N, C-alpha and C positions, 0 to 999 in steps of 0.2 A: 138816898144817893140811887143815882141813875146809874144803870148797869152799862158797860163799855159796849159799844155798837161793834159790832166784827165789821173788819174791812174787806170788800169784795173787791173784785176785777173792776166790775161796774162801775165802783166809784172813781175810777181811773181813763175812762175810756177817753176822755180828751188827751190824755198823756199817751195813752196806745196808739190814737191816731198819727199823734207826733212821730213816735220813737218808730213807727211802721213805715211812715214815708221817709224818716233818715234814714231804714236800713235799706229800703228801696234806692233810695238817690246816692248810697254810701256815704252818708254825714250830711250836713247843713248847718244852718243858722235858725234859732226859733227866736222870735221877737215879740217881748210883751209890751205894755201901757208902762210900766215903770220897773225900777229896780227892785223893790220888795217883790212885786210880783214875780220878776225872773226868778229871783232866789227861792222862792217858795215853790216856784213850777219846780225847779229844780230836785229841791228836797222832796216833792210828791213823785217827780221819775223817778229816784232813786228807792221810794216806798214801793211804788209800782213794781219794779224790777225784781226788789225783794220777793213781794206777794206773789209775784207770776213764777218764780222760779221755785217758791216754796207750794205752790198748789197746782201747776200746771207741768212743769218738767223742770225737775230739781238738778238734772246733769245736764241739761242741752237746752239753755235759755236763750234764744236768739238775741234777746235784750243784752245780756252780758258781753256781747261785743261793742258795746255802745261806750263813750266816754264822752262825759258832758263837763266839760271845763267849767272851772270854777266863775262865777258872775263878777267881771269889773266893776270896780268902783263907778257909779254914774253910768253904767249900761244897763241895757234891759234885755240885751242878748244872750242866748245861751249857745255856744258853738257845741256840736253835737259832731264827734268823729268814730269813725270804725276801728275798732283796734286790731292793727295787723301791722306786720313789719313789711315794709314794700322790698320786692326782689324776685328774684328769677328762679324757678328750679326747673333742670334738666334731669329726667328721669333716667335711670343708667340704661334701661332696656328700650327706650325710643327716641327719638330724636326732636321729640315735640320740647316745647319750653311752656311753662307754665309761668304766667306772669301775675304776681299778686300786688295788690295797692297801688294800682294805676288809676281805679276810678275808672275803669273801662267794665261795662257789663260782661259776665263770662258768657252769656249766650248772645252776645255783639257779632253778627254775622261777617262783619269786616274785620274782626280781631285776628283771627286765622293769617286772611290774607294780607295785612298790616304785618305781622309773626315774619312770614315768607319773605314778605319785602324788605326788613329790616334784617333779616338772615343774611340776604342776598348782596345788601351794601355792605354789612361788615366784614 
């Protein structure tokens, strides 16, 4: 009987590339060639997340923020979402509003201008 091969993160480099892109884009859709391939890819993505958490960062894995929707019958797409609750937070000690879940990058140079404009018209 052959000994079981130990899994490494390198075995999932294709998965990591897509999940990194999904984090950077705040979600998206990954299309494969067939339904079976999509289901298998999603299973491997969850295996990668667990292995990453267990080997790299048990308490703060960026991949744990991702939700991979169940692949619909006859579909070859995996829809990837960032887990967050959209809303606004206003700190008690500042007038600044923090917007969460809008799909806007936090370092967007126009974000503060847009928020200021929105406050002026409200």
